[in-house]
N, C-alpha and C positions, 0 to 999 in steps of 0.2 A: 577569427575570434574577436569578439567585441566586448569591451569593458565599459563601465559607466552606468549610472543609474537610469537616466532617461525617465525619471519618475516625477510624480506630482507631490512627493513628500517635501516636508519643510527642511529647515537648516539641519545639517548633520544627520540627515536621513530619518528625522523624526516626523511622524504624521501629525496632522493638524490637532488631533486629540491629545498629543503629548506622549503617545506610546510609539515604540519602534514599529515600523511597518514590517510585514512579512517579506523577507528577501527571497527573490525568485531568480533562478537561472533557467534559461530556455535552451534545450538541445534538440535541434532539428536540422536536417540537411537542406530543407527548402527555405530560402530567404523569405518568401511571401508568407509562409506559415509562421516563421519567427516574428516577422513584423506584425502580423495580425494578432498573435498572442500578446506581444508587447503592448500594443495599443489597448487591448482589452484589460490587461492587468494594471497598466499604469494609469488607467482611468479611475482606479479605486484608491482612495486616500490611505487605506490600510495595507496596500500591496505595492511592491516596487520591484521592477526587473533590474538586477544588478549586473547581468552578463548574459551573453549568448554564445553558443557553440554550434558548429556545423556538423560535428560528428563526435563519436565517443572518445576518440583520442584527444580532442580538444576539451571536452567537458570535464574529464577527470582532473587535470591540473587546474582548470578554472575553478572548479568547486573547492578544491583544496586551498586555493588562494583566497577566494571570496567568502567561503563559509556561508552559503545561503541556507535558508530554512527549508526551501522546497526546490526540487528540480523537476521541470516538465520535460520528460524524456521520450523522444521518439524511439521506437524499437528498431526500425529498419533504417539504418544509416550506413554509409560506406565506411570502410576501415574498421574500427571497433564499433560494433552495433550497440544498441541500448541495453541489451541483456548483459553483455560483457562489461559495459560501463557501470551498470547497476551493481554487478558482482564486485567490481573493483572498489566502488565507493562504499558499499555496505561492509565489505571485508577488510578494507584498508584504512578506515577512519574510525577513531575512537568515538566520535559523535557525528555520524553521517547524516546528511540531510534526508528529509522525507522525499521519496521519489514517486511521482505521479506519471504513469505511462500515458502518453497521448498517441492514439493510434487511429488508423483509418478503418480497420476491420476488427470487430470485437471477437469473432471466432477465429483466432489466429494463434498458432502454437507459440509464436514469439511473445504474445501477451502473457500466456500461461507461464512460459519460461521466465519472463521478467518478474511476475508475481512470486514465483518460486525463489528467484534470486534475491528478493527482499523489497520489491516495489510495494507501496502501501495501497495501490489501487490503479485503476485505469479509467480513462475517459476518451470518448470518441472525438475526433477532430471536428466533426460536424455539430458538436454540442453547442448550445446557445451560450452567449457571452455570460449571462447570469449563472448558468450551470458551471461554467469554467471557473469563475471567481469563487463561487461557493465551494467548489471542490478543492481549490487551493487553500481556502480558509480551513476547511475540514481536515485536510491532511496536515496543515501546519500545526493545529492544536493537538495532534497526536492520534486522531481517529483514522479509521480505514475507509476508503471509498470502495464499497463492496456491492456488486450487483449479483445477487444470489443465482438468478437464472443463467446469467452469462458465465459465471464461475462454474456452476454445475455442468454446463455444456462443455466448457473448456476441460474440466476434469474428466468428463466422460470420454472426450476425444483424445486427450493427451496424457492424463495423469493417473488413470486408474487401470490396473491390469484386469484381465478377464477373470482371474481367480478371486473368489470371495474370501474375505478375511475370516479366519477360524479362531482367532485369539479370543481370550476371555474378554468380556465387556468390562468397562470401568467399575471398580469396586468389587469385582468377583474373584480377584486373585489370579495366579498363573500356575502352570504346571510345576511340580516340585523340581528343584534343581535348575530352573530356568529363571534368569533375571527378568523382571517385568519391563515391558516397553513403556515409553512415555504415556501412550494412550491408556495402558492398563493401570498407571499410577493415578489416574483421575478417579475421584469418588463418583458414586452414581449421580449425585447432584451436579457435579462438575460436568459429567457426561451429558446430562440433560441440557445444561447451559451451552455446551459446545454445539450440540445439535441445533439449538435455537439460533445460535450465532451463525451457523452455516445456512440457516434459512433466511438470514438477513435481518433478524430482529435486533432492535436497539436494546440497550440496557433497560429502558423504561418498559418496552414491550415484553421483554423477558420477565421482568419483575411482575407485570400484570398476569402473564401466562402462568407463572409458578406461584403466584400469590405471596411474593416476598418483597422486601424493600429494595429500592434501587441501590442503596449502599451495600446490601448483602450481595446483590448481583454483581456489583462492581468488584467486591472482594473475590467472588467466585471466578469472574473473568480474569482477574489478576493471577489467581492461582492456576487457572488453565494455561495461561500464557507462560508462566514460570515453569510448570511441569513439562510443557511441550517444547520449551526453549524457543518460543515464538516471539518475534519482535512486536507483533500487533495482531489484530483480529484476522486480517487477511492470511497471515502465515499460519495461524491456528486452523483456519478453515481449510487451507491447502493440505495441511497435515491430516486433518480429519478425513478428507476425501482420499488421499493417497494411501492411508493406512487401511482403508475399507471400513472405518468406523461409521462414516456417513457415506451413503451410496448415492450417486447422481440419479436424478429421475424422480 
């Protein structure tokens, strides 16, 4: 376990622009991978690596101690893997960090399980340096790193049963005497928004598609997340696929 910033930030961890840099913890069992990620991240004035862990058993107490903004989490590690570590962090902290899965293979059941556990997105280890730092910035500000085609493929392989959903669509109500599911509590408009989220559209793109303001779409997205009990867009999209509301393909 390695502590310490190793960063290019200024005094007291403040970046040159006067704002606090995004604090990052790297969890990967390969030292060379951790070193490469640290070099890439610490080269940016608004990002800083505050700690490293070689497996999930190390990363959980390290994160609780250092309180980073983002964790770059390898899913395949000895001992406690990245999936279990993600579950422990999301379920065991009042304000857990944002978790970005870093993986070798995009079509991996471990990636899908990590997304279900609460990871905000995933990125391939072969990603370019600029893609990596942009992903960290995106995750840190509360967005989700979602690759629609890859998530659809993962959902098709691992998350969706062969049985098609027969429940009422959002806004259509449910059978008498049966409580409505979270998906059924969505209005028709919120259902439209969720389908477009699953297609990977941004708020601006959804607004253009539905001829609504971005502020209105932001409100709808917030309502969708609240009704589904989802932490972010990734979790909402996973729910949409697993419920059968959105079908892969």
